[in-house]
PLY file of the C-alpha trace (Angstrom):
ply
format ascii 1.0
element vertex 106
property float x
property float y
property float z
element edge 105
property int vertex1
property int vertex2
end_header
17.40 -1.75 -6.85
15.87 -1.92 -3.37
15.88 1.32 -1.44
16.61 -0.29 1.90
17.47 2.18 4.64
20.35 0.81 6.69
21.80 2.65 9.64
20.22 5.97 8.73
21.80 7.81 11.67
23.23 10.55 9.41
19.97 11.15 7.57
17.72 14.03 8.41
14.18 13.14 9.50
12.92 14.55 6.16
15.35 12.36 4.16
14.46 9.28 6.24
10.73 9.91 5.66
11.30 10.34 1.90
13.32 7.13 1.64
10.76 5.19 3.60
7.98 6.45 1.32
9.98 5.31 -1.72
10.59 1.97 -0.07
6.87 1.51 0.59
5.96 2.48 -2.98
8.60 0.10 -4.35
7.26 -2.75 -2.21
3.68 -2.15 -3.43
4.85 -2.14 -7.05
6.84 -5.35 -6.65
3.99 -7.11 -4.89
1.63 -6.16 -7.73
3.98 -8.03 -10.07
4.08 -11.00 -7.68
0.26 -11.01 -7.53
0.04 -11.09 -11.33
2.56 -13.93 -11.52
0.67 -15.98 -8.91
-2.63 -15.37 -10.73
-1.10 -16.65 -13.97
0.22 -19.74 -12.17
-3.28 -20.28 -10.76
-4.72 -20.01 -14.29
-2.36 -22.82 -15.29
-3.74 -24.92 -12.38
-0.29 -25.10 -10.80
0.03 -25.90 -7.14
2.64 -23.88 -5.27
5.07 -26.85 -5.13
4.62 -27.33 -8.88
5.11 -23.60 -9.50
8.32 -23.69 -7.46
9.60 -26.71 -9.39
8.85 -25.20 -12.81
10.42 -21.87 -11.85
13.47 -23.44 -10.23
12.75 -21.69 -6.94
12.66 -23.20 -3.47
9.13 -24.15 -2.38
9.63 -22.24 0.89
10.29 -19.08 -1.12
7.08 -19.52 -3.13
5.18 -20.25 0.09
6.47 -17.09 1.77
5.73 -14.96 -1.30
2.25 -16.43 -1.68
1.49 -15.81 1.98
2.93 -12.26 1.79
5.60 -13.01 4.38
8.38 -11.68 2.15
8.35 -7.91 2.07
11.20 -7.40 -0.42
11.46 -10.31 -2.84
14.73 -10.68 -4.70
14.60 -9.54 -8.32
15.99 -12.85 -9.54
13.22 -14.73 -7.73
10.49 -12.57 -9.27
12.18 -12.92 -12.67
12.26 -16.74 -12.41
8.60 -16.88 -11.37
7.57 -14.50 -14.15
9.53 -16.48 -16.72
7.91 -19.72 -15.56
4.41 -18.38 -16.32
5.48 -16.91 -19.66
5.97 -13.25 -18.77
8.88 -11.13 -19.89
10.17 -9.43 -16.76
12.26 -6.31 -17.05
13.03 -4.15 -14.04
12.08 -0.53 -14.66
10.81 2.04 -12.23
7.12 2.87 -12.53
6.49 6.41 -13.81
5.07 7.67 -10.50
8.14 6.51 -8.59
10.50 8.05 -11.17
8.64 11.38 -10.96
8.89 11.34 -7.18
12.64 10.63 -7.29
13.21 13.38 -9.89
11.29 15.94 -7.82
13.42 15.10 -4.80
16.67 15.28 -6.82
15.60 18.72 -7.86
0 1
1 2
2 3
3 4
4 5
5 6
6 7
7 8
8 9
9 10
10 11
11 12
12 13
13 14
14 15
15 16
16 17
17 18
18 19
19 20
20 21
21 22
22 23
23 24
24 25
25 26
26 27
27 28
28 29
29 30
30 31
31 32
32 33
33 34
34 35
35 36
36 37
37 38
38 39
39 40
40 41
41 42
42 43
43 44
44 45
45 46
46 47
47 48
48 49
49 50
50 51
51 52
52 53
53 54
54 55
55 56
56 57
57 58
58 59
59 60
60 61
61 62
62 63
63 64
64 65
65 66
66 67
67 68
68 69
69 70
70 71
71 72
72 73
73 74
74 75
75 76
76 77
77 78
78 79
79 80
80 81
81 82
82 83
83 84
84 85
85 86
86 87
87 88
88 89
89 90
90 91
91 92
92 93
93 94
94 95
95 96
96 97
97 98
98 99
99 100
100 101
101 102
102 103
103 104
104 105
């Protein structure tokens, strides 16, 4: 579940800062998964067009992910790419992110 801040006019500066820090942490976590998936595709000697074809994802999407142009990849896209290289992908929050959210919830 992306923590995208949209129209945060009613948020306090503290709340906005907290949400943005979660968003940044989430993006780093997701990109670590994408990096692992691309490394596994590389190990299989797949070109990016071949990777896209095997995963059932548009080549432009793979190109943007590989070039780090996509900041928040869709979960389904990451799932398809992970499945194509043989990974089981299950969306769970990393422990550090969960701890941060629990501390904030109080």
